[in-house]
DOLUMTI-837060 format. One record per residue (C-alpha): chain; z negated, y, x; residue in one letter. Coordinates in Angstrom, 3 decimals, decimal comma. Example, Ala and Ser with C-alpha at 12.3 -4.5 7.8 and 13.67 -1.06 7.14 Angstrom:
REC_chain_z_y_x_resn
REC_A_-7,800_-4,500_12,300_a
REC_A_-7,140_-1,060_13,670_s
//
This chain:
REC_chain_z_y_x_resn
REC_A_-0,014_-0,222_-0,157_m
REC_A_1,300_3,526_1,511_t
REC_A_-1,007_6,205_1,182_d
REC_A_1,113_7,687_-1,524_a
REC_A_0,366_4,513_-3,271_d
REC_A_-3,303_5,269_-3,378_t
REC_A_-3,223_8,708_-3,999_s
REC_A_-1,005_7,938_-7,395_t
REC_A_-3,024_5,054_-8,326_t
REC_A_-5,855_7,453_-7,797_s
REC_A_-4,281_9,869_-9,739_a
REC_A_-3,701_7,446_-12,963_d
REC_A_-7,330_6,609_-12,881_s
REC_A_-8,706_10,011_-12,746_v
REC_A_-6,357_10,789_-15,735_s
REC_A_-7,163_7,388_-17,587_g
REC_A_-10,883_7,644_-17,449_s
REC_A_-10,341_11,911_-18,517_a
REC_A_-8,236_10,719_-21,337_a
REC_A_-11,273_7,675_-22,228_g
REC_A_-13,514_10,729_-22,329_s
REC_A_-11,338_13,010_-24,718_a
REC_A_-11,536_9,675_-26,797_a
REC_A_-15,075_9,362_-26,548_g
REC_A_-15,761_12,845_-27,701_s
REC_A_-13,014_13,034_-30,771_d
REC_A_-15,319_10,400_-31,875_r
REC_A_-18,040_11,591_-31,624_a
REC_A_-16,515_14,747_-33,204_a
REC_A_-15,526_12,439_-35,871_e
REC_A_-19,146_10,828_-36,459_r
REC_A_-20,857_14,779_-36,081_q
REC_A_-18,299_15,696_-39,217_r
REC_A_-19,344_12,602_-41,208_q
REC_A_-22,658_13,164_-40,782_k
REC_A_-22,293_17,110_-41,784_d
REC_A_-20,436_16,250_-44,807_e
REC_A_-22,879_13,641_-45,921_l
REC_A_-25,950_16,017_-45,454_y
REC_A_-23,942_18,727_-47,399_a
REC_A_-23,557_16,552_-50,172_l
REC_A_-25,448_17,515_-53,397_d
REC_A_-27,361_14,422_-54,344_i
REC_A_-29,719_15,753_-57,164_s
REC_A_-28,028_13,192_-60,213_g
REC_A_-27,804_10,258_-58,005_v
REC_A_-29,417_7,116_-59,625_a
REC_A_-32,028_6,021_-57,182_w
REC_A_-32,867_1,973_-57,010_e
REC_A_-35,494_-0,546_-55,484_g
REC_A_-35,912_-3,963_-54,133_a
REC_A_-35,295_-6,528_-57,264_p
REC_A_-38,280_-6,849_-58,945_g
REC_A_-40,297_-3,551_-57,954_t
REC_A_-40,954_-0,849_-60,565_s
REC_A_-40,520_2,828_-60,228_p
REC_A_-44,306_3,470_-60,457_d
REC_A_-44,871_1,586_-57,244_e
REC_A_-44,658_2,147_-53,379_e
REC_A_-41,068_1,428_-51,835_r
REC_A_-37,806_2,089_-50,574_v
REC_A_-35,859_3,483_-52,701_e
REC_A_-31,866_3,767_-52,030_i
REC_A_-28,706_5,952_-53,835_a
REC_A_-25,241_4,911_-53,325_r
REC_A_-22,927_7,546_-52,353_l
REC_A_-19,476_8,319_-52,131_p
REC_A_-16,890_6,983_-49,580_e
REC_A_-19,814_3,392_-48,949_g
REC_A_-22,297_5,766_-47,327_a
REC_A_-26,770_5,693_-48,624_v
REC_A_-29,109_7,588_-49,208_a
REC_A_-32,886_6,517_-48,775_m
REC_A_-36,296_7,800_-49,537_r
REC_A_-40,072_6,535_-50,005_s
REC_A_-41,338_6,624_-53,342_s
REC_A_-44,207_8,354_-52,562_l
REC_A_-42,059_11,088_-50,575_d
REC_A_-39,262_11,869_-52,937_k
REC_A_-38,308_15,086_-50,537_d
REC_A_-37,574_13,092_-47,226_t
REC_A_-33,924_11,771_-47,602_v
REC_A_-31,992_10,435_-45,102_l
REC_A_-28,298_9,539_-45,285_r
REC_A_-26,243_7,134_-43,446_y
REC_A_-22,806_6,657_-43,395_t
REC_A_-20,969_3,280_-44,012_k
REC_A_-20,624_2,448_-40,574_a
REC_A_-24,168_3,114_-40,557_e
REC_A_-25,375_1,662_-43,551_w
REC_A_-23,522_-1,710_-42,286_d
REC_A_-25,205_-1,781_-38,571_a
REC_A_-28,686_-1,349_-40,548_f
REC_A_-27,970_-4,159_-42,833_v
REC_A_-26,494_-6,237_-40,594_l
REC_A_-29,278_-5,574_-37,823_g
REC_A_-31,554_-6,392_-40,534_a
REC_A_-30,091_-9,773_-41,541_r
REC_A_-30,411_-10,893_-37,498_d
REC_A_-34,297_-10,043_-37,561_g
REC_A_-33,467_-6,862_-35,197_e
REC_A_-36,046_-5,335_-36,689_f
REC_A_-38,981_-7,995_-36,950_d
REC_A_-42,214_-7,229_-35,738_l
REC_A_-43,494_-9,632_-33,245_r
//
């Protein structure tokens, strides 16, 4: 390999990592845009659900289904604090819960 070949390879590598960095930045910006839109939604009229067999007057986690597969979650003891998850975040959470990722040990 000549010096010219080496400099071309190095330039290609730098160019490739810059493109990868830009793509990662674009994905992060898209995720932030989705979260901003999710938190801008008016959820005052959503239907909150608890786990089957629970009643609204007991302590429980409640969820509400939002557009595009997103989910809002709150505690029945603190109805003003609401967490919102995109479909991808909720799917990852549910899969992790099913796999025991959040089990206390």
